[in-house]
C-alpha positions, 0 to 999 in steps of 0.5 A: 502272659501276653494275649489279645488284651495286653499285647501292643503288637500282634502278628496274625498268621495263617497257612494252608496244609496240603491234603494228606499232610494236615496232621504232619503240619499240625504236629510241626506247628505245635512243636515249634510253638511250644518251644517258642512259648518256653523261651524267654522272648520278652514275654512273647506268646504264640497261640494256635487256632483252627477254624471251627467251620469252613476250610479245615486245612487253614490254620491260624496262629497269633504271635503276641508282643509288647513291641515290634522290636521284640520280633527281632528276638524270635528271628535271632532264635530261629537263626541261632537256637539249635532246637529251633533249627532242627525243628525247621530243617528236620525231615518230618514230612513224608511223600513219594520223594522221601522225607522233606522239611516242614515246608513240604506240608504247606501249600506254596504261597499260602502263609500270610501275615497281617500286623494287628495293633490295638486301635488307640486314637479314639475315646479312651485316655492316652495319659495313662501309662502303658506297658506295651508299644501303644495303649493295650486293647483292654483299655478300650472298654470300661468293663473291669479288666478281670471281667474281660475275655481275651485270646488266652482265656476265651474258648472261642474267638471271632476274627472280624475283618472289615474294609472301611470306605476311604471317604468315611474311614473316620466314621467307620472307626467310630461306629466300630468303637461304639458297637464294641463298647455297647456289646462289651458292656451289655454282654459283659462276661459273655463277649469282649471285643477289641478293635485293631488297626492293620499296620504295614498292610492294606490301608483302612482294613480293620480288625476286631477280635471278638472273644466268646464265653460260649457258642450261645454267647455268639447267638446272643450277640447275633440276636441283639438287634432283634431284642434290644431297642437301644442297640438297634438305635445304634445300628440305625443312627445316622453317623455319616454326614449329609455332605458325604451322602449320609448313612448309618455306621454300617454304610461307612464300610465297603459293601460285602467287605466284612468277614467273620472267621470263628476260631477254636484254640488248639491244645499244644 
């Protein structure tokens, strides 16, 4: 099964459902994703998530692929599979004007996509063979694969988005990689973080998927700087050269440019 740890190309997609049409939107997306997951699309998987806090009309799904070439298979299915066509075109959404297709449940212009590709230009080996388009994210950590959490087995997932400052874009990546390596090792079995580049989107916008065994694991991660002196040293380490103004790894990012979204898997 493809997931955040072994996919080579991930589409992060979200949409806002109109007030009063949330359940219709949820039912529709659930039916489509179940149908797509049953199809043989070179292992492609579709995972559906809801925000734990905040805007409850905003829903997320992640499409996991080995390669961007696999996306063509899903487009072919949308165009030629009869069941998919019926799901997309059937009048499933009711309003004062009668019934409309699923698009009537969605706020216009709210469907947004970001392409996530596992970061593969840092410390780990490129000589090993890999099955995906690029080295998979599970290779980013020395934690044994069977002990890692991912989007298929974690009950909670934080999607972190961070904007690196252009002059310190390299330092931002090294800091993010060092941060996740420390967390993965010292919270083994509780937290697994993977780093991704956004491809075909905003330059130097980085994504991290932080997989949690429980909400308590998130609290433990948040409190790590207060109870772990070595982790605190990492946060305080000067990672930006004096020629660039100096500073810690966190200062390699745009101020206020880091956002976290806690996601809960929805049962299909």
